[in-house]
MIVEX-109551 format. One record per residue: z, y, x of N, C-alpha, C, O in turn; residue in three letters. Coordinates in steps of 0.001 Angstrom, whole numbers, plus 500000, padded with zeros to 6 digits. Example, Ala and Ser with C-alpha at 12.3 -4.5 7.8 and 13.67 -1.06 7.14 Angstrom:
! residues 2
507800494310513190507800495500512300507800496700513200508465496681514236ALA/507080497750512850507140498940513670507870500030512900508039501138513409SER/
! end
This chain:
! residues 388
777893874836785270777185873763785976777869872434785706779091872325785805MET/777074871417785362777584870070785103777622869292786409776637869240787145THR/778777868684786687778914867887787905778768866408787562779248865949786525THR/778091865662788455777699864285788189778134863339789291778096863679790474LEU/778553862134788881778619860983789772777565860001789290777500859693788100SER/776745859511790199775680858582789823775933857257790523775846857164791748ILE/776245856245789745776478854894790254775180854112790110774709853870788999LEU/774604853720791248773293853080791227772199854108791452771175854085790769GLY/772406855007792400771496856148792572770143855772793160769191856544793039SER/770030854607793795768757854234794416767887853378793504766763853038793872THR/768389853021792317767599852257791357766680853152790550766622854362790771GLY/765958852549789607764981853293788806765633854428788019765145855557788045SER/766730854138787320767400855166786525768008856231787430767882857426787161ILE/768665855800788499769312856744789400768333857704790047768595858905790114GLY/767206857189790525766232858071791183765609859047790185765332860196790529THR/765389858592788949764845859509787941765877860562787529765519861710787266GLN/767137860180787473768185861160787185768213862234788270768361863418787970ALA/768072861826789519768070862792790610766832863679790564766891864834790985LEU/765720863165790066764529864019789921764784865118788897764243866218789015SER/765612864823787888765972865832786895766945866854787474766899868032787118LEU/767825866403788364768700867340789067767862868306789895768133869506789924VAL/766841867776790568765939868637791352765236869654790455765028870802790847ARG/764873869220789244764156870093788313765048871199787767764565872276787418LEU/766351870934787694767291871905787126768476872125788081769613871811787730HIS/768222872657789273769308872806790240770386873782789798771520873723790273PRO/770027874684788885771025875627788375771960874988787365772995875556787015GLU/771590873800786900772331873154785821773249872039786318774316871820785743ARG/772850871331787381773574870139787810773971870207789285773258870758790124TYR/775122869630789560775523869385790950775975867935791065776745867455790233ARG/775494867230792103775846865836792341777079865782793229777094866349794321VAL/778114865095792752779369864984793498779538863628794183780225863526795199GLU/778903862577793623779057861243794208777798860427793962777173860519792906ALA/777440859628794956776298858723794862776709857359795407777344857269796457LEU/776344856297794687776565854956795223775303854126795064774503854341794154THR/775148853174795971774030852241795908774549850846796231775637850683796783ALA/773758849856795880774157848486796174773901848167797646774836847879798393ASN/772611848219798068772297847832799447771213848702800103770953848557801298ARG/770583849599799341769474850381799884770018851570800671770006852704800192ASN/770493851296801881771158852319802683770204853443803074770581854614803035ALA/768983853103803447768055854136803941767750855163802861767721856362803139SER/767521854706801623767254855652800535768507856451800199768425857646799915LEU/769659855800800231770897856529799953771119857629800992771548858728800640LEU/770838857355802243770986858384803271770088859581802958770503860729803116PHE/768858859312802515767941860396802148768503861210800984768435862440800991GLU/769061860520799980769621861212798829770828862067799215771004863173798706GLN/771646861548800111772814862312800564772356863580801286772942864646801096VAL/771310863471802112770788864658802795770298865696801787770506866896801968ARG/769646865221800725769038866134799761770061866781798829769939867961798498ALA/771076866009798403771976866498797348773387866815797838774165867440797117PHE/773718866396799040774980866748799700776206866536798794776946867481798521ARG/776414865309798337777596865023797524778860865023798372778797864957799599PRO/779996865095797711781252865033798471781619863593798817782432863365799713ARG/781027862607798115781329861200798392780072860366798225779236860664797373MET/779933859321799036778833858371798911779354856993799295780325856871800042ALA/778697855959798777779172854614799086778130853545798906777193853690798121GLY/778304852463799644777450851284799553778306850087799163779316849798799805LEU/777892849394798105778625848201797679778464847093798717779409846357799001VAL/777278846983799271777053846078800405777273846893801676776417847701802038THR/778402846700802362778800847636803419777873847612804631777214846612804916PRO/777844848733805330777239848805806662778321849285807617779237849988807193VAL/778242848927808888779234849395809863779206850919809976778152851531809801PRO/780344851532810263780397853006810375779373853574811341778836854658811114PRO/779100852847812419778174853366813420776732853427812911775890854086813521GLU/776439852740811790775087852781811226774880853955810279773768854173809799GLU/775930854705810009775787855895809164775283857031810047775955857404811009ILE/774112857588809738773559858655810591774501859850810692775239860165809759PRO/774457860484811814775351861613812097775215862716811044776210863320810644GLU/773980862979810596773760864122809707774193863878808260774078864781807432ASP/774691862674807935775206862445806574776707862131806585777270861711805573VAL/777337862337807725778765862024807822779651863159807303780877863079807374ARG/779022864214806783779808865329806251780576864943804996781578865577804666PHE/780114863895804282780794863493803045781676862272803304781570861619804342CYS/782539861981802349783396860796802441782557859554802157781854859501801147GLU/782622858563803029781904857307802832782891856206802466783918856029803122TRP/782557855458801391783396854347800937782504853112800853781393853179800329VAL/782989851995801367782193850774801401782798849700800490784000849694800224MET/781938848796800021782371847689799176782524848097797717782117849186797314GLY/783125847192796929783320847453795506784146848705795251784021849332794199GLU/784986849068796208785814850257796074784964851515795889785419852488795286GLU/783738851500796403782868852669796271782623853016794808782606854190794438ALA/782431851991793978782186852234792553783414852833791890783299853749791076LEU/784592852318792236785822852811791607786093854257791990786472855072791148ARG/785897854570793259786144855939793712785170856908793047785577857968792573VAL/783883856548793010782884857429792411783099857600790911782856858675790363ALA/783556856537790249783728856586788798784974857340788369784976857985787320ALA/786039857267789169787313857766788658788057858735789559788936859453789083SER/787735858779790845788518859627791761787816860914792153788468861939792357GLN/786502860874792262785767862086792601785728862997791373785257862561790322VAL/786201864236791460786170865132790295784737865380789827783880865777790616PRO/784485865144788538783155865380787975783255865411786457784255864985785878CYS/782207865921785823782156865978784359781603864688783777782123864174782787ASP/780545864166784394779829863019783844779659861928784896779464862206786080GLU/779738860680784435779482859531785304778310858749784719778414858186783629VAL/777201858717785443776046857919785037776211856531785635776158856361786853LEU/776413855537784772776599854158785228775268853443785093774888853021784001VAL/774559853309786211773254852637786194773229851467787169772166851071787647SER/774410850915787463774458849697788264774024848519787401774107848576786174VAL/773565847462788040773078846282787331774186845249787228774915845017788193VAL/774315844628786062775215843503785913776589843861785384776855845001785002GLY/777450842867785372778784843026784783779663843971785593780702844412785100ILE/779272844289786820780016845283787593780098846605786847781022847390787063ALA/779134846849785972779133848080785197780308848194784245780733849305783927GLY/780842847075783784781974847114782852783187847741783515783804848638782940LEU/783546847288784715784695847852785408784478849338785690785405850138785565GLN/783250849706786072782964851107786370783114851983785135783662853082785214SER/782633851504783999782770852269782755784235852438782388784664853531782019VAL/785002851364782486786429851446782145787164852376783103788058853110782682MET/786802852356784386787417853257785352787106854715785003787990855571785041ASP/785850854986784666785449856355784331786157856848783074786612857990783022ALA/786249855996782073786916856390780825788409856608781053788999857530780489LEU/789014855767781875790439855925782166790725857257782846791826857797782735ALA/789720857786783556789869859080784226789426860232783330789412861382783768ALA/789062859938782074788673860983781134787272861505781319786953862589780830GLY/786413860759782019785044861209782270784128860916781078784360859978780314ARG/783086861735780936782014861460779988781096860407780607780564860613781698GLN/780906859281779918780090858198780452778677858279779893778480858334778680VAL/777703858285780787776288858142780441775920856700780797775937856324781969LEU/775593855905779799775522854457780011774095853948780112773330854002779150LEU/773748853448781307772463852797781521772674851355781954771812850766782607ALA/773808850792781595774171849424781963774457848646780681775433848929779986ASN/773610847666780368773770846923779124775037846082779108775697845947778077LYS/775368845516780272776407844498780322777787845019779942778625844252779468GLU/778035846307780142779349846858779816779671846669778339780784846274777991ALA/778703846949777470778931846789776038778714845345775591779383844874774671LEU/777793844648776228777549843246775860778802842407776075779170841596775226VAL/779452842608777211780597841760777558781931842328777093782840841572776750THR/782057843652777079783352844255776748783250845401775774783981846385775888GLY/782340845284774806782095846380773877783331846870773161783516848077772999GLY/784184845951772726785382846355771984786335847131772881786952848095772429HIS/786470846734774135787350847439775057786787848819775408787525849802775467LEU/785478848881775641784837850149776004784949851164774876785318852317775104VAL/784631850734773658784638851685772546786060852144772217786266853298771839MET/787031851258772356788433851662772160788839852713773190789497853695772848ASP/788451852510774443788792853458775504788109854801775278788710855849775513ALA/786852854780774821786134856026774546786785856789773392786888858015773427ALA/787217856056772379787889856717771245789201857364771684789565858435771199ARG/789895856715772590791183857257773033791034858611773735791912859467773622ARG/789932858806774453789751860090775142788887861057774324788677862197774737ILE/788391860612773180787635861489772297786262861874772799785765862955772483GLY/785633860988773590784297861270774112783376860111773779783705858964774081LYS/782222860379773161781313859280772830780663858700774074780510859391775081PRO/780282857438774005779439856853775039778016857351774782777464857127773705ILE/777428858021775761776070858554775592775076857555776171775045857352777384LEU/774253856922775312773352855868775784772148856425776526771608857473776171PRO/771740855707777559770568856078778343769401855129778086768250855529778261VAL/769655853898777682768564853005777274767688853733776264768199854412775374ASP/766376853596776398765476854362775525765699854032774055765651854923773206SER/765945852753773745766101852355772345767393852910771748767397853420770627GLU/768482852809772497769759853276771955769846854793771958770489855384771091HIS/769204855422772927769105856873772895768326857316771665768692858297771017SER/767250856596771340766451856941770153767287856839768885767256857737768045ALA/768035855746768744768890855587767567769940856691767526770200857269766470ILE/770544856983768679771548858037768764770959859374768327771593860121767582PHE/769743859678768791769098860931768414768792860966766915768956862004766274GLN/768353859844766357768087859788764915769367860017764115769356860732763114CYS/770450859420764548771722859582763843772249861004763974772942861493763082LEU/771924861676765087772331863069765251771715863943764157772310864934763734GLU/770517863564763703769848864328762649770131863826761255769523864299760294GLY/771040862877761122771296862259759814772344862995758999772535862694757821ALA/773029863958759613774045864776758937775118863932758257775555864235757147ARG/775527862885758930776616862068758411776213861005757423777053860202757017GLY/774947860967757017774501859896756125774594858556756837774193858425757994ASN/775130857559756134775371856254756755774082855445756771773454855274755726VAL/773673854944757931772445854134758001772640852770757347773735852208757354PRO/771570852261756791771617850915756216771022849872757159771291848678757025THR/770209850332758117769595849379759051769141850126760302768658851256760235ARG/769309849458761452768782849979762706767526849190763056767536847960763033LEU/766456849887763375765185849261763738764996849423765237764660850501765727LEU/765219848337765946765228848325767415763859847861767898763513846689767750LEU/763083848768768471761730848401768856761700847675770200762569847861771052THR/760672846844770359760468846058771577758984846046771900758150845923771002ALA/758657846172773160757241846151773549756623844770773342755415844649773134SER/757455843731773400756937842364773371756731841807774753756552840600774915GLY/756753842683775776756638842225777153755283841619777481754359841697776671GLY/755151841019778651753859840474779074753444839209778329752279838818778392PRO/754375838560777623754063837290776964754000837420775441754157836432774723PHE/753772838623774958753784838866773507752797837964772764753089837518771655ARG/751652837697773351750622836907772667750497835492773231749613834740772821THR/751362835129774153751281833798774753751867832745773814752758833035773015TRP/751354831518773923751954830407773181753272830017773843753512830333775008SER/754123829324773082755401828876773629755182827933774810755903827999775806ARG/754187827060774694753925826088775748753480826783777035753898826398778127GLU/752638827798776908752162828515778084753302829297778741753386829378779967ARG/754174829868777914755300830636778442756246829775779265756834830249780237MET/756395828522778881757360827656779561757098827584781060758029827411781846GLN/755843827716781456755476827529782863754952828816783499754241828764784502HIS/755293829954782931754853831235783481755457831439784872756570830992785147ALA/754727832101785722755183832345787086755982833641787172755995834458786250THR/756644833796788307757405835025788541756488836246788501756842837269787913ARG/755310836144789126754389837282789150753934837649787743753822838832787420GLN/753673836657786905753244836927785542754362837579784727754110838494783942GLN/755585837110784912756708837649784150757062839070784581757605839841783789ALA/756758839419785825757081840755786328756024841799785979756202842981786273LEU/754928841374785356753827842294785047754032842927783669753319842598782722ALA/755002843830783558755274844474782268754147845448781929753692846187782802HIS/753684845460780659752532846305780307752828847794780203751907848602780322PRO/754086848188779984754361849602779683755366850278780604755223851463780903ASN/756388849542781063757509850168781755757578849721783208757197848599783541TRP/758067850609784071758307850288785476759810850155785657760524851157785708ASP/760296848913785754761735848653785776762068847714786924761176847207787604MET/763365847484787136763791846523788134763425845104787737763082844839786585GLY/763501844186788708763055842807788468763848842127787358763255841500786480ALA/765185842240787379766013841562786374765661842036784974765470841213784078LYS/765570843344784766765280843882783437763871843494783000763640843225781821ILE/762928843464783941761553843099783596761463841640783145760747841328782193THR/762180840753783819762200839351783395762860839233782020762393838472781173ILE/763934839977781796764588839963780485763651840465779393763722840004778253ASP/762778841404779733761807841872778748760820840764778413760432840604777255SER/760413840005779417759465838912779189760054837830778288759340837253777468ALA/761350837550778431762011836522777618762606837095776328763018836347775441SER/762647838421776232763297839184775163764808839039775186765477839352774202MET/765352838564776305766803838623776462767265840077776542768399840391776181PHE/766383840967777016766766842378777004767031842853775582767955843631775346ASN/766225842390774638766426842810773253767658842122772662768347842702771823LYS/767935840901773091769163840231772664770380841028773110771320841224772340ALA/770355841487774358771463842299774869771544843631774134772639844141773893LEU/770396844197773777770383845484773082770911845361771647771505846304771124GLU/770701844221771020771323843989769711772842844067769849773523844688769034ILE/773353843428770891774797843445771128775286844860771423776329845277770921MET/774534845596772236774891846989772519774945847817771241775899848557771003GLU/773902847679770422773814848475769197774959848157768250775459849041767554ALA/775381846884768222776493846515767354777737847352767680778447847791766775ARG/777998847573768983779196848305769380778991849813769382779856850558768921TRP/777865850265769891777627851705769956777628852355768583778147853458768410LEU/777041851664767600776832852270766296777616851578765186777397851837764003PHE/778542850684765585779399849993764628778577849375763494778863849582762315ASP/777565848620763874776620848048762911776634846519763009776457845980764102MET/776838845812761901776815844344761965775433843835762362774428844472762047PRO/775371842696763048774083842226763579773028841972762517771837842111762794PRO/773435841602761301772435841345760253771734842622759805770727842557759100GLU/772252843780760206771617845052759845770901845691761040770600846885761036LYS/770638844872762056769870845323763215768585844502763269768627843293763498ILE/767463845146763062766173844463763001765344844789764231765087845958764520GLN/764926843763764954764018843960766085762591844036765556762168843216764741VAL/761857845040766037760467845259765637759609845305766895759837846143767767VAL/758636844425767000757748844431768162756700845531767974755957845551766993VAL/756667846431768937755800847607768873755141847764770242755707848400771131HIS/753940847184770420753343847073771762753090848398772466753089848445773696PRO/752874849476771717752537850754772354753751851452772981753579852354773801GLN/754964851053772613756203851667773128756211853187772932756617853936773821SER/755765853619771777755771855044771427756940855355770499757637856353770682ILE/757154854489769492758353854601768649759469853891769405759433852672769569VAL/760451854644769862761462854053770735762589853383769971763322852578770544HIS/762741853686768725763577852988767743763698853893766530763252855040766559SER/764300853381765460764358854127764206765594853725763425766232852714763718ALA/765923854533762425767084854296761574766641854401760116765956855346759725VAL/767044853420759331766735853396757891767982853796757101769100853430757464GLU/767776854561756005768883855013755167768754854450753751767732853865753395PHE/769804854636752950769879853965751657768811854424750671768519853712749710GLN/768222855597750889767144856033750001765783855489750426764765855808749812ASP/765767854672751469764516854092751956763840854906753039762862854450753631GLY/764337856097753310763748856927754360764052856340755736765121855773755962ALA/763102856485756644763260856025758026763034857216758956761998857878758897VAL/764013857474759809763878858505760840763645857799762160764417856920762542ILE/762573858181762869762230857540764140762149858574765244761922859757764990ALA/762338858115766480762151858967767646760944858458768407760875857281768761GLN/759990859344768661758742858990769315758602859750770622759183860821770795LEU/757833859194771529757531859862772787756765858938773702756745857725773492GLY/756131859501774721755452858658775701756506857837776440757655858269776535VAL/756150856670776963757139855874777711757553856593778994756838856550779995PRO/758692857244778960759177858039780093760698858052780034761281858716779177ASP/761344857322780940762802857206780909763516858519781212764721858628780982MET/762799859513781721763445860793781977763908861467780688764845862265780707ARG/763262861152779577763650861773778306765054861321777882765912862176777662VAL/765326860003777758766692859616777390767725859945778461768875860240778137PRO/767329859899779737768275860263780800768670861733780655769850862080780698ILE/767667862586780483767950864014780362768743864334779112769621865197779137GLN/768438863634777994769170863903776757770657863589776933771514864322776438TYR/770956862503777636772354862166777896772993863170778850774131863587778638ALA/772275863558779893772825864476780883773097865862780303774078866511780667MET/772221866316779394772328867687778870772882867740777448773008868826776882ALA/773213866599776863773636866534775460774623867650775120775577867894775859TYR/774375868345773962773361868111772934772082868932773123771272869029772201PRO/771895869512774288770700870320774529769510869436774913769672868275775290GLU/768323870011774808767100869364775281766486870260776346766212871435776100ARG/766273869701777520765714870438778645764383869827779060764149868649778791LEU/763507870585779704762248870024780202762495868872781182763460868891781946PRO/761624867887781146761748866740782047760649866698783095760726865922784047THR/759631867524782927758494867466783833757443866470783395756407866340784047GLY/757691865760782297756729864789781771755793865415780765755921866591780423GLY/754847864619780292753886865143779319754357864858777898755063863883777639ARG/753948865728776993754298865570775591753403864519774935752321864210775433ALA/753865863985773827753102862981773078751924863643772360752095864649771671LEU/750744863079772525749539863552771836749186862548770749748630861487771032ASP/749513862888769494749271861964768387747792861653768208747433860542767819LEU/746939862623768487745499862396768303744966861407769338744010860677769077PHE/745587861390770502745153860480771558745546859034771253744903858094771721GLU/746604858871770469747133857526770212746164856641769441745937855487769804LEU/745607857182768395744717856382767555745468855582766517745272855781765318GLY/746337854667766967747101853865766016748381853329766650748485853196767870GLN/749348853026765792750596852373766183750708851087765385750444851078764182LEU/751096850000766042751189848716765353752596848142765488753324848441766435THR/752957847301764505754294846724764446754180845269764034753377844919763169PHE/754996844415764665754948842979764392756366842428764277757311842990764831GLU/756496841332763556757782840625763518757920839780764795756955839149765227ARG/759097839768765386759293838912766560759296837438766154759725837087765055PRO/758821836599767039758757835160766772759994834486767366760109834390768588ASP/760927834013766521762156833407767045761923832074767746762772831630768519PRO/760792831434767489760503830176768176760116830427769628760546829697770521GLU/759317831442769861758902831760771237759965832571771972760035832536773200ARG/760796833304771219761814834148771828763185833839771221763713834634770444PHE/763760832691771572765036832259770974766226833120771383767299833003770791PRO/766058833977772376767162834849772786767664835699771630768858835991771554ALA/766769836103770725767163836940769597768125836191768685769115836753768217LEU/767829834925768440768713834090767615770054833883768308771102833922767665ARG/770021833665769611771260833430770350772177834651770331773398834508770264LEU/771599835843770389772428837054770406773219837197769116774406837520769148SER/772578836962767996773266837071766706774331835989766588775434836250766107VAL/774009834783767023774983833690766968776209834008767812777334833719767404ALA/776003834602768987777135834929769862777983836058769267779210836009769342CYS/777351837059768684778112838134768040778951837579766899780108837963766731LEU/778383836696766131779129836112765011780240835183765490781276835059764837ASN/780022834534766625781046833633767160782244834406767694783377833929767624ALA/781994835607768229783089836423768761783636835872770058782985835068770726GLY/784837836307770415785434835889771677784559836286772853784028837395772899GLY/784415835375773797783650835666775009782232835112774964781582834990776002ALA/781745834774773766780411834172773662779336835088774241778445834614774946ALA/779400836378773959778402837315774489778492837411776007777475837553776686CYS/779703837332776537779886837353777987779251836131778623778601836232779663THR/779438834982777999778847833746778526777331833839778499776667833482779472VAL/776776834321777380775320834481777297774820835382778415773840835058779085LEU/775485836503778617775042837457779636775148836866781041774198836945781820ASN/776296836276781366776483835718782697775525834576782984774974834474784080GLY/775329833716781987774408832590782161772977833093782340772222832554783150ALA/772609834120781586771258834661781716771054835291783093770011835096783717ASN/772050836047783569771932836649784903771729835567785970770878835696786850GLU/772517834514785875772409833438786868771071832718786761770460832379787774ALA/770617832486785532769348831792785327768172832635785799767241832116786416ALA/768209833937785511767128834826785954767082834883787483766002834894788074VAL/768247834919788117768288834925789584767623833665790138766899833729791131ALA/767870832519789494767229831271789935765722831323789736764958830846790574SER/765301831911788611763866832043788355763204832945789392762113832640789874PHE/763858834053789737763291834973790717763241834363792114762474834811792966LEU/764065833334792346763997832594793622763018831418793537762932830609794461ARG/762286831329792430761300830265792206761933828879792164761291827891792522ASP/763184828802791730763880827517791646763651826818790305763771825595790221GLU/763321827577789260763128827015787925761912827666787277761550828787787634ILE/761274826974786325760197827612785557760779828586784536761976828560784248PRO/759930829430784002760367830472783089761092829886781870762108830429781436PHE/760589828810781333761180828221780130762584827704780319763307827513779341GLY/762995827468781572764332826934781826765419827995781687766599827654781603ALA/765047829268781661766051830328781536766839830150780239768069830117780255ILE/766136830038779137766813829877777846767572828564777782768678828511777245THR/766990827511778323767668826207778307769005826280779035769984825680778589ALA/769060827000780137770308827132780890771338827958780119772527827637780128LEU/770887829011779459771818829839778681772401829037777523773609829058777287VAL/771543828336776810772031827514775694772968826422776198773977826120775562GLU/772635825841777326773480824801777889774856825320778267775860824648778033GLY/774911826514778852776199827103779234777044827417778002778252827181778005ALA/776426827944776958777157828252775730777751826983775118778899826970774674LEU/776958825932775105777440824668774545778532824052775418779506823500774907GLU/778367824150776718779315823529777644780691824200777591781714823519777661LYS/780719825530777468781980826264777557782683826429776214783912826470776171LEU/781935826525775121782574826653773812783337827957773648783121828889774422GLY/784232828050772651784964829297772376785877829692773539786540828845774139PRO/785900830984773845786762831523774896787246832907774477786584833606773710MET/788408833288774991788977834588774647788303835715775435787758835503776518ARG/788359836940774844787861838132775527788767839312775198788295840402774872ALA/790075839078775288791036840110774904791271841143776007791673842272775726ASP/791025840763777246791276841648778384790088841604779347789210840750779228THR/790075842537780300789041842494781331789115841201782122788088840639782501LEU/790332840727782372790490839477783116789848838314782362789183837475782969GLU/790044838258781035789405837222780226787889837274780375787230836245780529ASP/787348838489780328785891838662780373785332838259781729784313837572781800ILE/785986838677782799785495838322784137785606836820784389784771836238785081PHE/786647836192783822786774834741783974785678834022783195785116833043783685GLU/785367834494781992784288833881781211782952834032781933782131833116781929ALA/782740835180782547781512835410783307781428834443784490780371833873784760ASP/782539834265785187782562833342786337782249831916785898781475831213786546ARG/782858831499784793782637830139784306781205829951783818780633828872783971LEU/780625830995783231779234830900782773778292830680783941777374829864783860ALA/778515831409785030777662831257786207777845829873786846776886829261787315ARG/779094829396786854779339828059787390778667827004786530778121826028787045ARG/778708827202785210778064826245784302776563826181784560775976825099784542ALA/775942827327784798774510827332785092774228826578786388773274825804786463VAL/775048826801787399774853826098788673774965824587788488774222823825789108ALA/775893824157787635776073822728787391774937822144786555774544820993786744GLU/774417822942785636773354822460784749771974822546785385771045821869784946LEU/771836823363786406770513823692786934769700822461787365768530822370786995LEU/770256821517788122769420820375788538768849819585787357767679819205787364PRO/769691819343786342769211818555785184768164819317784401767146818745784014ARG/768398820618784157767434821426783396766124821583784159765045821551783566VAL/766223821753785471765028821890786303764200820611786271762977820660786136ARG/764869819470786395764157818201786385763503817931785022762397817395784946ASP/764209818314783947763650818134782608762428819005782403761467818585781759ALA/762453820221782948761316821133782800760099820599783557758966820723783092ALA/760341820009784716759242819455785513758620818261784808757399818110784788VAL/759480817396784219758961816234783493758143816643782285757633815785781564ASP/
! end
């Protein structure tokens, strides 16, 4: 039986992972669950899965913990993530928390010798070199949960050691795939949250609309697969059936296909190298009719250009991009800025801060802090310019 700690158990990835535990109770046991602030759902999960430890990053008073869930150890605040990642005995740690908090959790899990199942982009975006070094030291690969990186990982598993010449990272194009640049600049929060294919959290959905999610995934792929950014090609694929592909030197392309269902990559990571039923439906090629592919437009989606520039710049540039984007998206979700100001704020923060070191976790967290401060300082000017 595989034992699991799930960080971010009340989010989309966490709840789907638990649905797979329910489907295979003979295979998995949950040892730890953490959530950010959704206490009521976490209490339900604790009742159902009876972990030995549970925690809320946003604390609640002890008296608010229901009597029937007090059988397990409760940890409050940021300490909950550290305990679940590194102190609770388990085989695998699924890191599905949002934001740069995932970096510390991944490093904690690796330091404890745990197998990391990674559903947090920021860990590799901001500290990819540190994460991959730590994984190599314990001899355990980082198992990706993102559908695109899981697809590439699965393709490489079938490559028998042949070295890829290019990674083809597919993108749905989001809700603004056919919109003009001018129309996108003034898109509303409701429009940006209307993703055509996937049901995700608000931050990730907005990143899909701006294609900052794909910018972050380029950075992830660079570290996960040791691939230079010029050999990572984004391909817009509106049907979201080809989840990504790998090209080899003979011109052959191996792709991973499936219906849009995050349970597939989650289960593949949880059961690796086995494949277990997910409860979802299989892909019907006859039902599809056709698959289409387009080149991404760098004018409408400048995030793609920024990601490559930051990777080439090195240092903490990727951390600044990520932190600035998180802060800008938060402002957009509060209706403080128009959609087009997100990129303007990220570019402004990169220009304002310039080269910075990323040799240690402390360097990375400081760069993230400065990026968020830069966005706060730039926000009034960028907002006023967007209105004009």
